[in-house]
C-alpha positions in Angstrom: 20.7 -39.1 -5.4 22.7 -37.1 -2.8 21.0 -34.6 -0.6 22.9 -31.7 -2.1 21.8 -32.8 -5.6 18.2 -33.0 -4.4 18.4 -29.5 -3.0 20.0 -28.2 -6.2 17.2 -29.7 -8.4 14.5 -28.4 -6.0 15.8 -24.8 -6.3 16.1 -25.1 -10.0 12.5 -26.1 -10.3 11.2 -23.6 -7.7 12.8 -20.6 -9.5 10.7 -21.4 -12.6 7.4 -21.2 -10.7 5.4 -18.0 -10.6 5.9 -15.9 -7.4 2.4 -16.3 -5.8 2.3 -20.1 -6.4 5.9 -20.3 -5.2 4.9 -18.5 -2.1 2.2 -21.1 -1.4 4.5 -24.1 -2.0 7.2 -22.7 0.3 4.6 -22.0 3.0 3.6 -25.6 2.8 7.1 -26.9 3.2 7.8 -24.6 6.2 4.6 -25.8 7.8 5.6 -29.5 7.4 9.2 -29.4 8.5 9.4 -26.4 10.8 7.3 -24.6 13.5 4.2 -23.2 11.8 4.5 -19.4 11.4 1.8 -17.1 12.7 1.9 -15.4 9.4 3.5 -16.1 6.0 2.9 -14.1 2.9 4.3 -11.7 0.4 7.9 -12.5 1.4 7.2 -11.9 5.1 7.3 -14.7 7.6 6.9 -14.3 11.4 6.5 -16.7 14.4 5.2 -13.8 16.6 1.6 -13.0 17.3 -0.2 -10.9 14.7 -1.5 -7.4 15.8 -5.0 -8.0 14.5 -5.5 -10.8 17.1 -6.9 -8.5 19.8 -10.0 -9.0 22.0 -10.6 -5.3 22.4 -10.0 -3.7 19.0 -9.2 -4.6 15.4 -12.7 -5.9 14.7 -13.1 -3.4 11.8 -9.9 -4.7 10.3 -10.8 -8.4 10.7 -14.2 -7.8 9.1 -12.5 -6.0 6.2 -10.2 -8.9 5.6 -13.3 -11.1 5.1 -15.3 -8.7 3.0 -12.5 -7.8 0.7 -12.7 -11.3 -0.7 -15.9 -10.3 -2.5 -13.9 -7.9 -4.7 -13.6 -8.1 -8.5 -9.9 -8.7 -8.7 -8.1 -7.9 -11.9 -4.4 -8.0 -10.9 -2.4 -11.1 -11.6 -1.7 -13.2 -8.5 -4.3 -11.5 -6.3 -7.6 -13.2 -5.7 -9.9 -14.2 -2.9 -7.6 -17.2 -2.1 -4.3 -15.2 -2.0 -5.4 -11.8 -0.7 -4.8 -12.9 2.9 -1.1 -13.0 2.0 -1.3 -9.2 2.1 -2.8 -9.1 5.5 0.2 -7.6 7.3 0.5 -4.9 4.7 -3.2 -4.2 5.0 -2.9 -3.9 8.7 -0.2 -1.3 8.3 -2.6 0.6 6.0 -5.3 0.4 8.7 -2.9 1.5 11.4 -1.6 4.5 9.4 -5.2 5.5 8.7 -6.1 5.4 12.4 -3.1 7.4 13.3 -4.1 10.2 10.8 -7.6 10.1 12.2 -6.5 10.4 15.8 -3.7 13.0 15.4 -4.3 15.2 12.5 -5.9 18.4 13.6 -8.3 19.7 11.0 -12.0 20.4 10.9 -12.3 18.7 7.6 -9.9 16.0 6.5 -8.8 14.8 3.0 -7.2 11.5 2.2 -5.4 10.9 -1.1 -4.2 7.6 -2.7 -1.9 7.5 -5.7 -2.1 4.1 -7.3 -5.6 2.8 -6.3 -5.8 -0.1 -8.8 -8.6 -2.4 -7.8 -9.3 -0.4 -4.6 -8.1 -3.0 -2.1 -6.1 -0.6 0.1 -8.6 2.2 -0.4 -11.2 -0.3 1.0 -9.2 -0.8 4.2 -8.7 3.0 4.6 -12.3 3.8 4.1 -13.5 1.0 6.5 -11.3 2.4 9.2 -12.6 5.9 8.6 -16.2 4.8 8.8 -15.6 3.1 12.0 -15.3 6.6 13.4 -18.7 8.2 12.7 -17.8 11.7 13.8 -14.7 11.8 11.6 -16.5 10.2 8.6 -18.8 13.2 8.5 -16.1 15.6 7.3 -13.7 13.9 5.0 -13.2 13.1 1.3 -10.9 10.7 -0.4 -9.2 11.3 -3.8 -8.1 8.3 -5.8 -5.5 8.8 -8.5 -4.7 6.1 -11.1 -4.3 5.7 -14.8 -6.2 2.4 -14.7 -4.1 1.5 -17.7 -0.6 0.3 -18.5 2.4 2.3 -17.2 4.2 4.7 -19.5 7.7 3.7 -20.3 8.9 7.3 -19.8 7.9 7.0 -16.1 10.3 4.1 -15.4 13.9 4.1 -14.5 16.3 1.5 -16.0 15.8 -0.8 -13.0 12.0 -0.5 -13.3 12.0 -1.5 -17.0 9.8 -4.6 -16.4 6.6 -3.1 -14.9 3.6 -5.0 -13.7 0.8 -5.2 -16.3 -1.7 -2.6 -15.2 -3.5 -2.6 -18.5 -6.0 -5.2 -16.9 -7.2 -2.5 -14.5 -10.7 -1.2 -15.0 -12.1 1.9 -13.3 -15.7 0.6 -13.4 -14.6 -2.5 -11.4 -12.8 -0.3 -8.9 -16.0 1.8 -8.5 -18.0 -1.3 -8.0 -15.6 -2.6 -5.4 -15.9 0.6 -3.4 -19.6 1.2 -4.0 -20.4 1.5 -0.3 -18.2 4.6 -0.2 -19.4 6.2 -3.4 -20.3 9.5 -1.8 -16.9 9.9 -0.2 -14.8 9.3 -3.3 -13.4 11.3 -6.2 -11.7 9.2 -8.9 -9.0 11.0 -10.7 -8.2 9.0 -13.9 -5.0 9.9 -15.8 -1.3 9.7 -15.7 0.5 11.6 -12.9 1.6 14.4 -13.0 -0.7 15.4 -15.9 -3.7 14.3 -13.9 -2.9 16.9 -11.2 -3.9 19.6 -13.7 -7.2 17.9 -14.4 -7.8 17.0 -10.8 -5.9 19.4 -8.5 -7.2 17.8 -5.4 -7.7 19.4 -2.0 -5.6 22.3 -0.7 -4.7 20.3 2.5 -4.5 16.6 3.2 -4.2 14.4 6.4 -3.1 11.2 4.7 -1.3 10.2 1.5 -0.8 6.6 0.3 1.7 6.1 -2.5 1.7 2.8 -4.4 2.9 3.8 -7.8 5.8 1.4 -8.7 7.9 4.3 -10.2 10.6 6.3 -8.5 10.1 9.2 -10.9 6.3 9.5 -10.3 6.8 9.0 -6.5 9.0 12.1 -6.5 6.4 14.0 -8.6 3.7 13.0 -6.0 5.9 14.1 -3.1 6.7 17.5 -4.7 3.0 18.1 -5.4 1.4 16.9 -2.1 4.0 17.4 0.7 3.4 21.0 1.3 -0.3 20.2 1.6 0.2 17.7 4.3 -1.1 18.9 7.7 0.5 18.8 11.1 0.8 15.2 12.2 -0.2 14.1 8.7 0.9 10.7 7.4 2.4 9.5 4.1 2.4 5.7 3.6 4.7 4.1 0.9 3.9 0.7 -0.4 7.1 -0.1 -2.3 9.7 1.6 -0.2 11.8 -1.5 0.7 10.8 -3.9 -2.1 14.0 -5.2 -3.6 13.0 -4.4 -7.2 12.2 -0.8 -6.4 15.5 0.4 -4.9 15.2 3.7 -6.9 12.0 4.5 -5.0 13.8 4.0 -1.7 16.6 6.3 -2.7 14.1 9.0 -3.8 12.1 8.8 -0.5 15.3 8.8 1.6 16.7 11.9 -0.1 13.4 13.7 -0.1 12.9 13.3 3.6 16.5 13.7 4.6 16.0 17.2 6.0 12.2 17.3 6.4 10.7 17.7 9.8 9.2 14.4 10.8 10.0 10.7 11.2 10.3 8.0 8.5 9.4 4.6 9.9 10.8 1.8 7.7 9.0 -1.5 8.0 9.8 -5.2 7.3 6.7 -5.4 5.0 8.7 -3.2 2.6 6.4 -0.3 3.5 7.4 2.9 5.1 5.4 5.6 7.0 6.4 9.3 7.3 4.9 11.1 10.3 5.0 14.8 9.8 6.0 17.1 12.7 5.7 20.9 12.8 8.7 21.1 15.0 11.9 22.6 13.6 14.3 19.6 14.0 17.8 19.9 12.6 18.7 16.8 10.6 22.3 16.2 9.8 
């Protein structure tokens, strides 16, 4: 069999394999035939040193990466063996949290997450907060999620094949985050209706949006943006993901003339850093 035919057959087979398993297979092939990457996971591959390899800090993050493997995982493809493939994304979550802690200027601080699911990213956020005892004394976190399947009316035509969120269970999430039970308010329901049941705080330092819907992303921004404090942070999980182009368009348009900076990342995430300066954007 000619080499080009072998390659054609290989790609025909690989396209039929589930994404997470495919990721593992491709990683093995790269490790055998090429220089071993420092990180490979969730469609991100890099030969450069990872930021959590640091002799002077990042100990909280590294411990969180170990402890999160004790979670009750319900989402397909994410388990204690594969969760490390999300490590770069989780480091971005930890970084954004530390930025909000260091630069937001409030006597009491409120964190919000829309799309908590099993509580994995909330876990990394909360661990970083509790690594700063003085800050941890005066904060609350509000977790919004339906813990149920997505409503079809919330999806654009390009989002018509949603992830199955019907497997999510609020009790499992609460158990995963049990060490932070006194810090958390769980807001169960579909956004934006849940905002009426759980209005949340009047001001926030940090907002994490992982909702897999451009329409709901816009609802969240319209509801929370004016509550975001000086130097507050908004982190988007799906900004650059190829199947969520509508979310990227919504975020780009929303922040087009807002005062602040939108940092777009190769992990597909994006971070908006709010500024109180009146900057003219063209």
